[in-house]
C-alpha positions as CSV (number, residue, x, y, z in Angstrom):
1,X,7.8,-9.3,-25.9
2,X,10.9,-7.0,-25.8
3,X,13.6,-7.3,-23.1
4,X,12.8,-9.0,-19.9
5,X,14.2,-7.4,-16.8
6,X,15.3,-9.7,-13.9
7,X,15.2,-8.7,-10.3
8,X,17.9,-6.2,-9.6
9,X,20.0,-6.2,-6.5
10,X,18.3,-3.4,-4.6
11,X,19.2,-2.5,-1.0
12,X,16.0,-1.2,0.6
13,X,15.3,0.5,3.9
14,X,12.3,-1.0,5.8
15,X,10.7,1.1,8.4
16,X,7.6,-0.1,10.3
17,X,6.0,-1.6,7.1
18,X,7.3,1.1,4.7
19,X,9.9,0.3,2.1
20,X,12.1,2.8,0.3
21,X,15.4,3.4,-1.5
22,X,14.9,7.2,-1.8
23,X,16.9,9.8,0.2
24,X,13.6,11.8,0.7
25,X,12.0,9.0,2.6
26,X,15.0,8.1,4.6
27,X,15.2,11.8,5.7
28,X,11.5,11.6,6.5
29,X,12.0,8.5,8.6
30,X,14.7,10.2,10.6
31,X,12.3,13.1,11.4
32,X,9.6,10.6,12.4
33,X,12.0,9.0,14.9
34,X,12.7,12.4,16.4
35,X,9.0,13.2,16.6
36,X,8.3,9.9,18.3
37,X,10.5,10.7,21.2
38,X,8.3,13.6,22.2
39,X,4.6,13.7,23.2
40,X,3.7,16.6,21.0
41,X,0.7,16.5,18.6
42,X,1.8,15.7,15.1
43,X,0.0,16.4,11.8
44,X,0.8,14.2,8.8
45,X,0.2,15.8,5.4
46,X,0.1,13.4,2.5
47,X,-1.9,12.3,-0.5
48,X,-4.2,9.3,-0.5
49,X,-2.3,6.0,-0.4
50,X,1.0,7.4,0.8
51,X,0.9,5.5,4.1
52,X,-0.2,8.1,6.7
53,X,-1.6,5.5,9.0
54,X,1.7,3.5,8.9
55,X,3.6,6.7,9.9
56,X,1.2,7.3,12.8
57,X,1.6,3.7,13.9
58,X,5.4,4.0,13.7
59,X,5.3,7.1,15.9
60,X,3.3,5.3,18.5
61,X,5.5,2.2,18.4
62,X,8.6,4.2,18.9
63,X,7.1,6.5,21.6
64,X,7.1,6.2,25.4
65,X,3.4,5.3,24.9
66,X,4.2,2.1,22.9
67,X,2.8,-0.2,25.6
68,X,-0.5,1.8,25.5
69,X,-3.4,1.5,23.1
70,X,-3.4,2.8,19.5
71,X,-6.8,3.8,18.3
72,X,-7.6,4.9,14.7
73,X,-10.5,6.7,13.1
74,X,-11.2,8.2,9.7
75,X,-13.2,11.4,10.2
76,X,-14.6,11.3,6.7
77,X,-16.4,8.0,7.0
78,X,-19.2,8.7,9.6
79,X,-22.1,11.1,10.1
80,X,-21.5,13.8,12.8
81,X,-23.7,12.0,15.3
82,X,-21.8,8.7,14.9
83,X,-18.5,10.5,14.8
84,X,-19.2,12.1,18.2
85,X,-20.1,8.7,19.6
86,X,-17.0,7.1,18.2
87,X,-14.7,9.7,19.6
88,X,-16.3,10.5,22.9
89,X,-18.6,7.5,23.6
90,X,-22.2,7.8,24.6
91,X,-24.6,6.9,27.4
92,X,-27.6,4.7,27.1
93,X,-30.6,6.5,25.6
94,X,-28.7,9.6,24.5
95,X,-29.9,9.1,20.9
96,X,-31.9,6.6,18.8
97,X,-30.1,3.3,18.8
98,X,-28.0,4.0,21.9
99,X,-29.2,0.9,23.7
100,X,-26.3,0.7,26.2
101,X,-23.3,2.8,27.4
102,X,-20.3,2.8,25.0
103,X,-16.8,4.1,25.5
104,X,-15.3,6.2,22.7
105,X,-11.8,6.3,21.2
106,X,-10.4,8.8,23.7
107,X,-11.4,6.6,26.7
108,X,-10.2,3.5,25.0
109,X,-6.8,5.1,24.1
110,X,-6.2,6.4,27.7
111,X,-2.4,6.2,28.2
112,X,-1.8,5.7,24.5
113,X,-2.3,7.4,21.1
114,X,-5.3,8.4,19.0
115,X,-4.8,8.8,15.2
116,X,-7.5,10.8,13.4
117,X,-7.2,10.5,9.6
118,X,-8.8,13.2,7.4
119,X,-9.2,15.5,10.3
120,X,-10.2,18.4,8.0
121,X,-13.5,16.6,7.7
122,X,-14.3,16.9,11.4
123,X,-17.5,19.0,11.9
124,X,-17.0,22.4,13.6
125,X,-19.0,21.5,16.8
126,X,-16.8,18.4,17.3
127,X,-13.7,20.5,16.6
128,X,-14.5,22.5,19.8
129,X,-14.8,19.3,21.8
130,X,-11.5,18.0,20.4
131,X,-9.8,21.3,21.4
132,X,-11.0,20.7,25.0
133,X,-9.4,17.3,25.0
134,X,-6.1,18.8,23.9
135,X,-6.2,21.8,26.2
136,X,-7.7,20.3,29.4
137,X,-7.4,16.5,28.9
138,X,-11.1,16.1,29.5
139,X,-14.3,15.4,27.6
140,X,-17.9,14.4,28.2
141,X,-19.6,11.4,26.4
142,X,-22.7,12.1,24.4
143,X,-25.6,12.2,26.9
144,X,-23.4,12.9,30.0
145,X,-22.6,16.2,31.7
146,X,-19.7,15.0,33.9
147,X,-16.2,15.2,32.5
148,X,-13.8,12.3,32.1
149,X,-10.1,12.8,32.3
150,X,-7.8,11.1,29.8
151,X,-4.1,11.1,28.9
152,X,-3.7,10.6,25.2
153,X,-1.4,11.8,22.4
154,X,-3.1,13.0,19.2
155,X,-1.7,12.3,15.8
156,X,-3.8,13.5,12.9
157,X,-3.6,13.5,9.1
158,X,-5.1,15.2,6.1
159,X,-4.5,15.3,2.4
160,X,-5.5,19.0,2.2
161,X,-4.2,22.3,3.6
162,X,-5.7,23.1,7.0
163,X,-4.8,26.8,6.4
164,X,-7.0,26.8,3.4
165,X,-9.8,25.2,5.4
166,X,-9.3,27.9,8.1
167,X,-9.6,30.6,5.4
168,X,-12.8,29.1,4.2
169,X,-14.2,29.1,7.7
170,X,-14.4,25.3,7.8
171,X,-11.7,24.7,10.5
172,X,-10.9,26.4,13.7
173,X,-7.6,28.3,13.7
174,X,-6.9,27.6,17.3
175,X,-7.4,23.9,16.8
176,X,-5.1,23.9,13.7
177,X,-2.2,25.3,15.8
178,X,-2.9,22.8,18.6
179,X,-2.8,19.7,16.3
180,X,0.1,20.8,14.0
181,X,2.8,21.4,16.6
182,X,4.9,19.1,14.4
183,X,3.9,19.0,10.7
184,X,5.2,16.0,8.8
185,X,5.0,16.1,5.0
186,X,4.9,12.6,3.5
187,X,6.3,12.6,-0.1
188,X,4.2,11.4,-3.1
189,X,5.4,8.1,-4.6
190,X,6.2,9.9,-7.9
191,X,8.6,12.2,-6.0
192,X,10.4,9.3,-4.3
193,X,13.5,8.6,-6.5
194,X,13.8,4.9,-7.2
195,X,10.9,3.8,-5.1
196,X,8.6,2.8,-8.0
197,X,11.0,0.1,-9.1
198,X,11.9,-0.9,-5.6
199,X,8.3,-1.3,-4.5
200,X,7.4,-3.1,-7.8
201,X,9.9,-5.9,-6.9
202,X,9.0,-5.7,-3.2
203,X,5.3,-6.4,-4.0
204,X,6.2,-9.2,-6.5
205,X,8.3,-10.9,-3.8
206,X,5.4,-10.4,-1.3
207,X,2.7,-11.9,-3.6
208,X,4.6,-14.7,-5.3
209,X,4.0,-17.2,-2.5
210,X,0.3,-16.3,-2.3
211,X,-0.7,-16.8,-6.0
212,X,-0.5,-19.6,-8.5
213,X,1.6,-17.3,-10.7
214,X,5.3,-17.0,-9.9
215,X,6.7,-13.8,-11.5
216,X,10.5,-13.8,-12.1
217,X,10.8,-11.1,-14.7
218,X,9.3,-7.8,-15.9
219,X,8.8,-6.7,-19.5
220,X,10.9,-3.6,-20.1
221,X,7.8,-1.7,-21.4
222,X,6.1,-2.4,-18.1
223,X,8.9,-0.7,-16.3
224,X,8.8,2.2,-18.7
225,X,5.0,2.6,-18.2
226,X,5.4,2.5,-14.4
227,X,8.2,5.1,-14.3
228,X,6.2,7.5,-16.6
229,X,2.9,7.1,-14.6
230,X,2.1,9.8,-12.1
231,X,0.6,7.4,-9.4
232,X,-2.2,9.5,-8.1
233,X,-3.1,6.7,-5.7
234,X,0.6,6.4,-4.6
235,X,1.9,3.2,-2.9
236,X,-1.6,1.8,-2.4
237,X,-2.3,2.1,-6.1
238,X,1.0,0.5,-7.0
239,X,0.3,-2.5,-4.8
240,X,-3.2,-2.8,-6.3
241,X,-1.7,-2.8,-9.8
242,X,0.7,-5.6,-9.0
243,X,-2.1,-7.6,-7.4
244,X,-4.2,-7.0,-10.5
245,X,-1.4,-8.4,-12.6
246,X,-1.1,-11.5,-10.5
247,X,-4.8,-12.2,-11.0
248,X,-5.3,-11.4,-14.7
249,X,-2.0,-12.5,-16.1
250,X,-0.1,-15.8,-16.4
251,X,3.4,-16.9,-16.8
252,X,6.7,-15.9,-15.2
253,X,6.9,-12.5,-17.0
254,X,4.9,-9.4,-16.0
255,X,3.7,-8.0,-19.3
256,X,2.1,-4.7,-20.4
257,X,-1.2,-6.5,-21.0
258,X,-1.3,-7.5,-17.3
259,X,-1.5,-3.8,-16.2
260,X,-4.6,-1.7,-15.5
261,X,-5.9,0.5,-18.4
262,X,-4.4,3.6,-16.8
263,X,-0.9,2.2,-16.9
264,X,-1.4,1.0,-20.5
265,X,-2.3,4.6,-21.5
266,X,-5.9,3.6,-22.2
267,X,-9.1,5.4,-21.1
268,X,-10.9,4.0,-18.0
269,X,-13.4,1.2,-18.8
270,X,-16.4,3.6,-18.3
271,X,-15.2,5.9,-21.1
272,X,-16.9,4.7,-24.3
273,X,-15.5,5.1,-27.8
274,X,-18.1,7.8,-28.4
275,X,-16.7,10.0,-25.6
276,X,-13.0,9.4,-26.7
277,X,-11.3,12.1,-28.8
278,X,-9.7,11.1,-32.1
279,X,-6.4,11.6,-30.4
280,X,-7.4,9.1,-27.6
281,X,-8.4,6.6,-30.3
282,X,-5.2,7.0,-32.2
283,X,-3.1,6.5,-29.1
284,X,-5.1,3.4,-28.2
285,X,-4.5,2.0,-31.7
286,X,-0.8,2.6,-31.6
287,X,-0.4,1.0,-28.1
288,X,-2.4,-2.0,-29.3
289,X,-0.2,-2.4,-32.4
290,X,3.0,-2.1,-30.4
291,X,1.7,-4.8,-28.0
292,X,0.8,-7.1,-30.8
293,X,4.2,-6.6,-32.4
294,X,6.0,-7.2,-29.1
295,X,7.4,-3.6,-29.3
296,X,8.9,-4.0,-32.8
297,X,8.2,-0.7,-34.4
298,X,8.6,-1.9,-38.0
299,X,5.9,-4.6,-37.5
300,X,3.7,-2.2,-35.6
301,X,3.9,0.4,-38.4
302,X,2.9,-2.3,-40.9
303,X,-0.1,-3.2,-38.7
304,X,-1.1,0.5,-38.6
305,X,-0.5,0.9,-42.4
306,X,1.9,3.8,-41.9
307,X,5.6,4.3,-42.3
308,X,8.0,3.8,-39.4
309,X,8.9,7.5,-39.5
310,X,5.2,8.4,-39.1
311,X,4.9,5.9,-36.3
312,X,7.9,7.4,-34.5
313,X,6.5,10.9,-34.9
314,X,3.1,9.9,-33.6
315,X,4.7,8.1,-30.6
316,X,6.4,11.4,-29.7
317,X,3.1,13.3,-30.1
318,X,1.3,10.8,-27.8
319,X,4.3,10.6,-25.4
320,X,4.6,6.8,-25.9
321,X,8.0,5.5,-24.8
322,X,10.2,4.0,-27.5
């Protein structure tokens, strides 16, 4: 099995549902606190799974608008017609299915905050209507000509560059400047020094009471795999990996076999052997042998019918940790 790592004594910083030990995130939290004291529109830039909604919620909760509503909408999940209705509301009969009047997010958030995730996906005609809300504090529901006045703060987020979207003609330049008065750049998990280990134990502590399995130790090769992985899904992916381990594994030690294929260095399940390269297949065989030999390279080399020197060389070629 290799060495089993017990829970280290880690002093974490908790900030409105976010956990960290990294200086990068602590500096980010300090900036968020300063932004929260103002009423300026803020744009959160960050990859999927980094926690953009948690940041927006933290800004709202620390702001003078904390007693007001906090409304959230992902602009990438709805058709333009439904998105217009969700944002601005509609009047009965304004379109097929509009059987009664309905208030939109801006009306519901009056006196509070609206958080628009993936704002780069907002259709251009709705961008003009959003600009009016920011400039004049007014909007008209779908199917109504009279304007409604609102007092809202806008926080938005995107995983892509709005400047690039402006250059492609997909986003209004004047709106970009209105919503990014304060840009906030949320670091990737892979760039947050120490946070993979800290969050691993944090999620284990969080899930232990909720599952039949009680994890008290982590195989050293699990930690190596996690520290080498790039985490494209960031904190959300890490939490999902730990949840997966609680479900598929058993016993008090989190083992390499409990992890998802990506963490084990294997191809995703939909990649058949026919589509794998010879290099992929060799890497898979080496990882399987190391797992069966509990990390003992001499035994793994015997299983693979190669010398230990050859195994060591191939492990370096495939970037497999010793």
